[in-house]
N, C-alpha and C positions, 0 to 999 in steps of 0.2 A: 295641746298642739305639738306635734312631733317636729323635731329639727333634723335636717339632713346636713351633715357636716360638709364643709368645703375646705379642702386642704390645699387648693391651688391658688385661690385668690379671694380676697375679701369682697370682691365684686362679682365674681363668677357665680352662676347658679349652682344648685346642689349637685353633688356627684352621684352618678349611677354607676356602680362598679360593674365591670364587664361590658361597658358600653361599646358600641361599634366605633371603629376608627373613623376619624374625620375624612371628609371628601378631599381627595388629593388635588382637586381643581378649585379649591375654595379661594385661593389667592387670585387666580384669574377672574373668578366670579366677583371678587371685591372691586376689581377695576371697573366693571360694568355697573355695579351697584353704586359706586362712588360717582361715576359719570352721570348717572340718572339723578342722584341726589343733588349734584352740582347744578344740573339743569333746573330742577324744581326751586332750589334756594335762590339762584341768581335771577330767576324769573320774577321774584317778589320785588326786585329793585330795578331790573334792566329797563322795564317799560316806563318807570317814573321819569327817566331822563328824556325818553323819546316822546312823552305825552304832549308837551306844548306843540311840537311840530305835527304830530298825528291829529291833534284836536283841530288845528287849522286846516289840514288837508281834507279831513272827513266832515268838516262843518259841525263838530260836536259843540253844543252850547256850554257855557261856563257852568250852568246848573247841573249838567249831566256829565261833565268832565270827570268828576270823582268816581263815577260808576265804572270807568275803565279799570280802576284799582279795586273798587268795592265788589264788583261782580266776581272777580277772581277770589277775593278774600272770603266772601260769603259762601260760595260753593265749596271752596277748599276747607275752610274752618267748619262749616256745617256738616260736611259728609265724611270727615276723617274717621270718626268712630265706626260708621257704616263700612268705610273702606277697609279699616283694620279687621273687622269681623269677616268681611268677604274674603280677605286674604287667608284667614284661619279656616274658613269653610271650603273655599273653592280651590285653595292651593296658592302659596305665596309666589311661586315662579309664574304661574299662569296670570295671576292678578298683576304682577309686576310688568310682564310683557304687554298685556292688554292696556295697562295704564300708560306705558311708553308709546304704543302705537296711537292711542287716542289723543295723547298730548301732542304728538307730531301733527296729527290731522287738525286739531284745534289751533295749533300755532300757524299752520298753513292758511287756515281760514282768516286768522287775525292779520297775517301779513298781506293777504289779498283783499282785505276789507274795503268795500266801496262806500260805506256809510256807517252811521252811528249804530244802527241795529245789528249789523253784521259784526262789528267790532265788539260790542257788549256781549253778544251771543258767543263769540269765539273765546272771550275772556272767561265767561261762565263755564264753558266746556273745558277749558284748561284747568279750572279749579276742580271740576268733577273728576277728571282723570288724574290730576295731581293727588286728590284724596285717595285714590286707589293705589297710586304709585308710592307715595312717601311711607306709609306704614308697612307696605310689603317690603320695601328696601331695608328698613331697620330690622324688621322681624326676620328677614333672611339672614342678616348678620347674626342675630341672636341664636338661631338654630344651627348655623353652619360653623361658627367659631366658638368652640367649647373649651379649649385649653386656655388656662388663665393668661399666659404670656402672649399667645397668639391673639386672644380676645382683646388684650390691651393694645396691641399694634393696630388691629383692624378698627377698633373704635377710636383710636387716636387719629387715624386717617379720616374716618367718618365725622368725628367731632370737629376737625379742622375745616372740613368742607361745610358742615352745618353752620359753623360760626362765621367763616370767612366768605362764604358764597355770596352774601349780600353785597359785600364790598367789591368782589369780582364783577358782580352785575353792574355796579356803577362804572367801573372801568370799561367793560365791554359795551355797555349802553352808550357811554360817551363816545367811544371810538366809532361805533356803527352809525350813530346819529350824525356825528361831525363829518365823517368821510364817505359814508354810503347813503343810507336812507333809513328813516325810522322803521320801515317795514322789515328791515333785517334784524331788528330786535325780536321779531317773531320767527322769521325764517331760520335764524341761527339755532333754534331748538331742534329743527328737523334732523340735521346730521347727528347731534347729540343723541336724540331719541332712537334713530335707526341703528346706529352703532351699538348702543346699549341694549336694544331689544334683540338684535341678531346675536350679539355676544352672550346675553343671558340665556337665550333659547338653546344655544349650542353648549354652554359651559355649566350652567347652574343645575345641580341635582339636589332637590329638596330632600332632607333626611326622612326616612320612613317613620311613620307613626306620629307625625307632628301635626296632622290635619285634624281639625275639629269636625266631627260628623253630626253634630246636633243641628236642630232646625234653627232658622233665622227668626230672631225676636222682632217681629214687625212693629208692635206698639213701641218698643224701645227705639227702633230706627226712626219712626215718625217723631216721637217726643224729643229725642236727642237732637235730631237734625233741625227741627223747628226752634228748639230752645237755644241752640248754638247760633243759628242764623239770626235770631232776634237779639242775642247778646252782642254779636259782632256788629250788626247793623245799628244797634243802639249806640255803641261807642263811636262808630263811624259818623252817625248823624249828629251826635253830641259835639263833635269837632266843628261841624259847619253851622249847625242850627242852634246850639246851646244846650246845656244840661237840663234846663227846666222846660224846654219846648215840649208841647203835648205829645207828639209822636215819639220823641226820644224817651220820655218817661214811660209811655205805654209799652215800648219795646223792652225796657228793663223789667217792668212788671210782668209782661208776658213771658220773658225769658226765665224769671225766677219761678213762676208758676209751672211752666213746662218742664224745667229741669228738676224741680221738686217732684213732679208727677213721674218723671223718668226714674228718679232714685227709688220711689215707692214701687214702681213697676218692676224694677230690677230685683227687688227683694222677693217678688211673688212669682215671677215666671220661671218655668223649668230650665230654659236655656237662655239666660240673659245676654243681651248685646254686650254689656259691660259688667262682668261679675264684680261685685263691689270689693271682693278681696284684692283685686288688682290695684285699687286706689287707697284702700284702708291700711295696707302695709306701710309702716312708718318710713321705710327707706324709699319705696317708690313714691309715696305721697310727698315726702320731702323733696324728691327730685322734681316732680311735676310743679310743685309750688315755687321752689327756688329758681328753677329755670324760667317759669312764666314771668316772675318778677324781674329776673335779669334781662329778659327780652324786652320788657317794658322800657327799661333804661336804654338798651342798645338801639331800639327803633327810634326813640327820641333823638339819640345822638346822630344817627344817620341823617335824619331829617334836618336838624339844626346845622350840622356841620356842612351839609350840602348847600343849604341856603346861605350860610355865612361865606363859604368860599366862592360861590357863584355870584350872589347878589352884592355882598358887601365888598369882597376883595376882587371881584371881576374875573375869576377863573373861568376858562372855557369848560364845557362838559367833560372833555377828555382829560384836561389837566385836573379837574375835580376828582375824576375817577382815580387817576394815578396818585392823588394826594392821600387816598385811603390805603395805599399799598403797605405802609408800615403796620397798620392794624392786621392786614392779611398775613404778613410775615410773622408778626407776634403770635397770631392764632395758630399758625402752622408749627412754630417752635414750641409754644405752650402745650399744644395737643400731642404732637408726635415725639418731642424730645423730653419734655418734663412729665406730662401726664402719663404717657405710655410707659416710660421707664420706671416711674414710681408706683404705678397702679397695682402691681402685684406685691409691693413691699410695704405700703402704708394703707391704713383705712381710708376709704374714699372721702370721708368728711375732711381729712387732712389735706386733700387736694382741692375739694370744692370750696371749703371755707376760705382758705388763704387766696385761692384763685379769684373768687368774687371780691375779696378785700383789695387785692392788687388792682383789679379793674376799677374799684371805687376810687382808689388813689389817682388812677389815670383820669377818671371822670372829674375828680376834684380839681386837677390842674386846669381843666377846660372851663371851670367857673371864672377863671381869670381872663377869658377872652375879651379883647377890646378891638376897636377898629385899628387895623394895621399891626395886630399881634404877629410876632415872628413865627413862621411855620416851623423852622428848625428848632427854635428855642422853646416853643410851647406845644404846638399841635402834634409834631412828630413824636416827642417823648410821651405825650399823653396817649397817643394811639398805640405806641409800643406797649405801654403798661396795660391798656385796655385789652389788646390782643393777647398778650401773654397770660393775663389773668383769666380771660374768658376761655381761651384755649385749654388751659390747665383744668378749669372747672367743668367745661362742657364734656370733655372726653370721659371721665368717670361717670358723669351724670347720664350720658347716653347709654353707657353699659349698664348702669344701675337701674335704668328705666325698665328693663326686662328681667331684672334680677329675681330669681326664685319663682318666676311664673311657670305654670305648666306650658309645654310646647304648644298645646292647643289654644292658649290665650296669648301667644307671643304677638300676634297681629294687633289685637286690640290694646295690649299694653304699649306697643310701639305707637299706635294711633294717639294714645293719651299724651305722650311726650310731644308729639306734633301739635296736638290740640292746645296744650298749655302754651306752646310757642306762638301759635296763630292768634289765640285770644290775647296773649301778652302783647303781641304786635299791634293789635287793634286798640287795646287799652292805652299802650304807650303813645301811639300817634295822637289819639284823641286827648288824653289827659295832659300830656306834656305840652302839646300845641296850645291847649286852652290856657294853661299856666303862663306860657310864653306870651301869648297874645294879650292877656290881661295885664301882665307886667309892662309890656311895650306901650299899651294904651295909657296906663297910669303915668309912665315916665314922660311920654310926649305931652300929655295934658298938663303936667306940672311945670313944664319948661317952654311951652309953646309961645307964651307972651313975650319972652325976652330973646327968642331965637333969631339970630341973624341969617342962618342958613337952614331953611326947612329940610333940605335934602340930607344934610349932615345930621340934623336932629332925628330924622326918620331912621337913619342907619344906627345912630347911637341907641335909640329906643329899641330897635330890633335886636341888637347885640345884648342890651340889658335884659330883654325878655328871654333870650337864649340862656344867658347866665342864670337867671332865676329858675328856669325849668331844669337846667343841668344840676343845680343844687338838689332838687327833688330826686333826680336820677341817682345822685350820690347816696341819698338816704335809702332809696329802693335797693341799691346794690348792697348796702350795709345790712338791710333786712334779709336779703338773699343769703348773705354770709351767716347770719344768726340762725336762719332756718336750716341751712345745710349742716351746721355744727350741732344743733340741738336735735333735729329729727333724724338725720341720717346716722345710723348706728351700726352699719355693716362692719363686722370685725376685721381685724388685720389678718393677713394671710396666715394660714395654718391654725387658726382658732375656730372659725366657723360660727362663733358666738361672741357677743350677741349679734343678732341680725342675720342669721343664716337664711332667714326669710323663706322658710318652707311654707307650702300651703298645708291645709289641714289633713291630718290623718292618713287615710288610705291612698291619697293621691301623691304621697311623698315620693314614691318610687318612679313617678312619671315626669319628674322635672326634666328640663333641658339638661342633658348630661354634661359634666365636665370630664373629659377623658384624661385618665392618669397615665403618664408615660414612664 
C-alpha cells in the first residue's frame, strides 16, 4: 500500500503536487453550506418542542405522535448513503441545491398540514431531501478546502454548527412555539433554504475531476436503505414497546441480515455504493465509531435535561431553550478557538481523545442532579464542559471523516459520518430512555408505600432515572475517548505517517489535493 505524504496537516488528505489553486469564492460558499447544515441539524430538535401543540391541533393520536419524529429519522438515516453517492455521481453542488429546494417545499407542506397524514408525509419528505443535502454539504467542504490551515478553520465552523445546532433548535423552537405558532417551526426553514440555495447556485464552483462517473449500485442502495431503516426503526420501537417485543426483535434481525448482505454485495459489485476501503481505514473507522457513540450520549442528555428543566423545574419552552446556551457557546469556542487553532499542530487523536474526556467530566457533573439543583452551580458548568469537549473533538473528527478518500468517494464518506450520528441518535434516545424509565419505576416501587406526597415521589423517581442513565452516558463518552486514542493514528503535521491514509496503489495520485503555498 503506497503512502502519499501530507506536509500540511495530520488531518488533511494527501498532497498532489502542482494542484490547481483553490476557488477564490470558497469562503463565501462556506457561509451558505453552514447555513444549510444549521437548518438540517436544528430541524432534528426544533419540532420536538412544538410537538405537543401540533398533536392537539391536528388530532394526532398518542400512538402516532412519535411518528412525527420517526418519519424524519427513518427517511434521513435510511437514505444517507444513497444521498452521498448521488452527490458523487450527479455533482455535489447540484445535489446540494436540489436538497435545499426539496427541504423548503417539504417544510412548507409541514407548516400547512391539515391532518396527521399530511404532517407525516411532510416529515418523511424532509428526511429524504435532508439525506441529499447533508452529505453534499460536508463533501463540498472536503473538496473545496484543501489547504491545512484553511481546512481547520472551515471544519471548525462546520463542527460548531454540527454539534451546537440541536441546542439552537431548542431555543428557536421554544421561541416560535411560545410567541408565534407551532407551524413556524416548519416555515422558518423556508428562508434558510432559499437563501442557501440561491447563494450556493451563484457562488459554489465544484472542483474539476471530483465527480464519480461509475454506475449506481442498485442492489447496494436497496439493501443499505432497508437495513438502516430497520435498524433505526428497531431502536425507535424498542423505546416505546420494549426490547423483547416481537416486531422490535424482528427489526433488529432483519437489519443484521440486510446489512450483512449489503457488505457481501459491496465486495462483489464493480462500482459499490460504499467502497469498503472508506470504512476499513482505521482513521475514518475510528471517527465513525467514536462520533456515533458520542452522539448516543449527547442525544440522551438533550432529552433528559429538557424534561428535567420543563417538567421538574417548571421552565417554559423558551427558557428551556436559553438554558442550553452555555453548551452552544462551549461548542463554538471548542471548535473554532481550540480545535481549529491546534488542528494543524497536533495529531487529531490529541484533540478528539481529550475532547471526549472533558465532555465525559461535564456529563459526570450531571449525575448529581436533584430536585432544585442550582442551574448556575451545576447545570451551567456541566454544559460548558460538555460544549468545550464536544466542540474540540467534533472539529477534527469532521475533517478526518473524509481524510485520504479519493475525491470521487467524498460524498459517500461524508454520508457515513452523518449515518453514524443518525444511528447514534436513534440508539441514544432508545437505550438511555429505557435505562431511565426502568430506574424510575424501581425507585418509585421501592418507596411508594411510605410516600406522603405522590407527586414529589414521581419527580424524585424521574430525576433518579435521569441520573442513572447519565452514568451510562459518562461510560459511553469514556469509550469514545479510548476508541479515538487507540484507532485514530493520523500523524502530526509534517510527518504524514503513520496514518497518511492513502488508498491503494495507482489511485494515490487522485486524492483530494492539499495545495502547498
